[in-house]
N, C-alpha and C positions, 0 to 999 in steps of 0.2 A: 409858724411861717418860717422860722429859722431852719426847722427840720425839712421843709419842702425845698428850700434853697439848697441845703446840703445834699439832698437826694438828687436834685436836678444837676447839680455840679458833678456828682458821682457818676450819674448816667452818661453825662456828656463826656466825662473823662474816659469811661469805658468805651464809648463810641469812637472817640478820637483814637484810642489805642488800637482798637479792632480795625478802623479804617486805615490807620497808618500801616499796620501789619499786612492788610489785604493789598494795599497799593504797592507794597514792596514786591509782591509776587506777580510777575508778568509771564504768561504763558499763551501760546497759540498753537493751533493744530489745523492741518488741512489735508485733503479737502474737507469742507464742511458737511458734504453729503456724499454718501457712497451708494450707488445703485449697482448691485451684482447682476442685474438683468435677469434673463430667463435661465433657470437652473433645473437640472433633472434630479430626481430622487436619488439619494446616495452620491450626489455629485460633489464638486469641490470648486471654490473660487477664492481668490485672495486679492487684497489691495494694500498699497503702502500708504501709511499715514505719516506725515512729517510733523513732529512735535518740536516746538522751539521756545526758547526763552532769551530775552535781551537783558535780563537783570544780571546783577553782580553776585547773586547767591546760588549755591547749589540747591536743587529742588529734589524732593522725593515725590514721585507721581504714582497715583493709584488709578487703576482702570476698572470700570464698572460697566457690565454688559446688561442691557435691559431690553424689554419688548418681547414680541412673539417669538423671536429667533435667538433669544439670549442664550439658550442651551445649545444652540448650533454654532455659536461664535466662539472664537478663541484668538489669542494673540501670541506672538513669539516672545513677548516680554513678560507673560504671565500677568499677575495682578498688581505688581509693584515694580517700578524701575527708577533708576537714578538719572537725572537730567543735569549735568554740570552747568555752571553759570555761563551765560552767553553762548549757547550751543544749540545744535539741532540733533534730534534722535529719530531714526527711522523705526516705526512700529508696524509689523505685518499683521494685518487683520484678515483672519481666515474664517470661512463659513462652510459647514458641511451638513446639508439637510439630511435627515435620516431617510432610510428606504420606505418607511411607512408614512411619510409626510404627505398631506393632501395638496392637490392642485390649488393654486390661488396666490394672492398677493400677501406678503408678509412684511412687517416692519420692526424696527428696533432702534437702539441708540447705543453709542459708545461714549461714556463719560470719562474724561481724563481730568483728574484733580491734582493739584500740586500745592505743596507747602514747603517752606524752607527746611532743608535737612537739619540745619543747626537747632532749630526749635523743637523738631521731633526728637533728636537725640538728647536735647536738654531736659525733656520730661516735664515741661511747664504745664501740660495738660490742657492748654488753651491754644488751639492751632486754627488760625483763619488764613485760607489760602485762596486760590483762584481755580477756575475750571473751565473747560470747554466741552461742548456737546456736538457729537458727529451723528447725524441721522443715517440710518442704514435701512435699505429696502431690497427686496428680491421677489421674483415670481417663480413658483414651482410649476413646471409643465412637463408633459410627456414628449414634447418635441425635441429631438436631438439635432444639434447643429454642429458642423465641422467647418471651421474657418481659421485662417492663419493671417498674421500680419508679418511682413518681412521688415524688421525695424532697421536692419543694416547688413551689409555684406563686405567682405574683405578677402584679399588674396595675397600671397607672398611670392616674390621672385623665387625661382628655383633653377637647378642645373639640369642639363641633359641626363636622363636616367633616373632622376628623382621625381617623386610625385608632386603634383601641384596641390597645394593646400588651401582650400576655400573655407571660409567661416561665414555661416549665415546666422544672424541673430533673429530668432523666430519666436513670436508670441502666439499662443493658442487662443484665438478669439472665440472659439466655440464653447459648448457647454459640456463636452465629454472629452476624455482622455483620448489622444490620438497621436499617430506618428506622421509627421509632415514628410512629404516627398520633395526632395531637392533636386531640381533639374539644372544642369550646367550646359551651356552652349558656348563653345570656344570658337573664336574667329581670328583669322590672321590679320595682318596689318591692312590688307586690301578689303577686309570686310567679308571674306569668303568663310563659310562655316567649315571647320577642319575637324572637329571632334565634339561628341555630346556624351554626357554622363548622367545617370540617374541613380540616386541613392536614398533610401528611407532613413530618416532619423530615428532617434529613440523616442519613447512615449513622453508626451508633455501634458501635464495637467491643464485643465482650463484656466485661463487668465495668467498662466506662468509664462515667462520668457526664458529661453535657453539658447546657448550657442551650439549650433550643429556644425560639426567639422566634417568636410567632405574632401577626401583625397583622390585626385584623378591621375592615373598613370600618364607619364609624359614620353614613354619610350618611342612612340610613333610621331613625336613632333620634333621639329628642327629648332635650332637656335634662332632667336628672334623675338619680336614684340608681338603681344597678343592681347585681345580683349575678350571678355567673357560676360555672358548674362547669367546671373544667379536667379533662378525662379522658384517661388513657392506659391502654389495655387495660381491666383490671377495676378500676383504681384512679382515685380522683377527689379533687379538693380544690375548696373553695369560696372565691372571692375576691370583693371588693366594690370598686366604682369609681363615679365620677361623670362625667357628661358635661356640660360647662359651656358658657356663652356664649363666643363668640369674643372673644379679648383678655383673658380671665380669667387664663389661665396666661401666665407670662412666656415670650416668645420671645427668646432672647439668645444672640448669638454673640460670641466673643471671638477677636480676631486674636492668635494666639500668637507668630508670627514672619513676617518678610518677608525674602526672600534672593534672591540671583542665583546661577546655577550657576557663574559665573566672575566674580572680581573684576576681572581684567584681560582685556580682549579687544581685537581690532582693529576698526577702523571697517568696517562692512558685515557684521560677524559677528553671527549671531542670538544673543540672550541669553534664557535661561529665567528668568522671575520666578516664584517659588513663595511661596505664603502658606498657613500652617497656621491653620485656624479651628477653634475648639472650641465645641460647643453646650453651654453652661452653663445653658440654660433648661430648661423642663419639657415642651416639645413639639418635634416634629421641625421642623428648619429646611429649608425647601424652596427649590430653585432658587438656591442660593448661587452667586455669581460674584465673581471678582477683578476689581476695577477699579483702575487706576493712572494716574498722571500723571508724565511724565518731564520733568525740568528740566535745562538746561545750566547749570552753575555758572561764573560769571564772577568769578574771584578778584580781578581788579583793582578792580572796583566792589562786590564783595561782594554780588552780586545772583544770582538764579536766574531764568532765562528758560524759559518753557514750550516744550518741543520737540513733544510730542504726547501725547494721552491714549491709554491702552492698556487693553484689557479681555480677559478670558479668552474662548476660543471655546466653552467648555462650562460648563454649570451642574450642580451636584451637591447632593444632599440630605445634611444632616448630622444623624445620629441623636442623641438625647439622650445627653450624657455622652461622645460620641466626637469625635475630631479628624479632619479631612479636609484634604487638600492640594489647593489650587486653583492653576492655573498660567496664565500669559499669556506672550507672547513680544514682544520688542522688538529691532530692529535699529538700532544707533546710526549715524547718517549720517556723522559725522565724529569726529575725535579731540577729547578733552577729558574733563572730569569731570562725571558726570551724577549727579543725586539722584533717586531713584525713590520717590514716595509711593504707598502701596497700602492699599486697604481692601477689605472684603468686603461686597457688597450682597445683601440678601435681604428679601423681603416688605415692600418700602418702607422698609427700614431699612438702616443701614450701621454697621459696626464702627468703633471709633476707628482712625485710620490709623497705620501705622508707615512707616519709611523705611529705605532702604539706599543705598549708594554704589556706582557703576559707573565703573571707569577705562577709557578708550578710547584706544588708541594708533593712530597713523596707519598704515594698511596700507601695506607696501612696494610701490613700483611694479613693475609687471611689464614688463620691458624686452625680452621675448622677441620681440614683433612688430617692435620697432625693429631688433633684431640680425638677425632673418631678412630684413627689408627691406634692410638695408645689405649683407648677404651677396649677396642677389639682384642689387643694383645693381652690385656689384663683379664678379660673374660675367658679367653682361650687358656691362659695359664691357670686360672682358678679351676676351671672345668678339669684340666688334665691332673692337677694336684689333688683334687678332692674326689675323683671318681674311684669306685671300688677296685681293689686289686684282683689278681687272678684267682685267689682263693675265695673271692666274694665277701670276705669279712674285713680286710684291713684296707684303709684308704692310703694312698701314696703320701698324702699330706701328713698323716699321722706317722708313717714310717720314717719320713725324712725329717720332719720337724718335731716329732713327739718328744723325744728326749730333751731337745732344746727348750721347748716350750712347756714341758712337763705335762703333756696330754696323755691321759690314760687310754 
């Protein structure tokens, strides 16, 4: 009787420990069901799963793919990922049916299980966590569909002579990779159509959403207020913008960094100077170029002497909000410490300069020619000294050095 009571207490204690551990792990994931719809053989589709926890412990999550389509599925997180306490994590679930798959309905599931990271790293060997199941389904068909969803559209004000930049947020709702056609209709303040523009975007995979940028020339438009319809397939959105006088919008470039590809080089070795410039203004920066001046540092007199100006061989445009690398090249003529001051020039403007240091060592001399010449001289001398004399019997070497070296 006493043994039964002891066993019962032990089982209850283990159950309470396990229950307490399990209750400490909270995890959720959504959506609970994913239907990839009709897919073609060799196609592609993706969906985003949001995994979350409201607990106060960091979790280690594992992903298990099961069902008919387990071999077709994958995630961008692999098999294991970390979920910090009280946080959310996006997991991209992807499916790619093979070319030889048969038509029909398929199903599977994604299991996401979690356990406290501290217990896993502690090596207790007994981990009880929590998990969620997401049902997955799709249908393989020979029917190809092309469809788009215009999730959003935007446009920026511009100046006379600068292009009008439209951005269309497009989702491929079909089941094949396709290029969306973006149609732009521009109307003046009175509502009269003044310009149209059509442009094909880049390829977008099924179920994927991308921003398609369309730049429309504004050379034939006057200053003023305009409206535009951005159309993709049967969907459209209206946006508004202004064309302003030149100089109204700020054109501003910021030199983020100036560097050389090697801090230590030898004299005569080409050095790459790189500058990163960011467009923090509101219009496109055109024809940006790196210009630099290279100075030799004289530590004795604490002076800097100009060696030569350097500029990049190419010019680049810098889109609004983006950073571009510009390069130039310099070959130091001799050993020493050099200081390079660089700036980016654009549209009669120049960024604030930055500087960097270049250390140059004296290149080692190449004695190969001297050695080869010396060897040739020695060989010629030996040949001349050891060849037979005019009588055909006596060598010059013996005649000259015989007595001294006691050669018979």
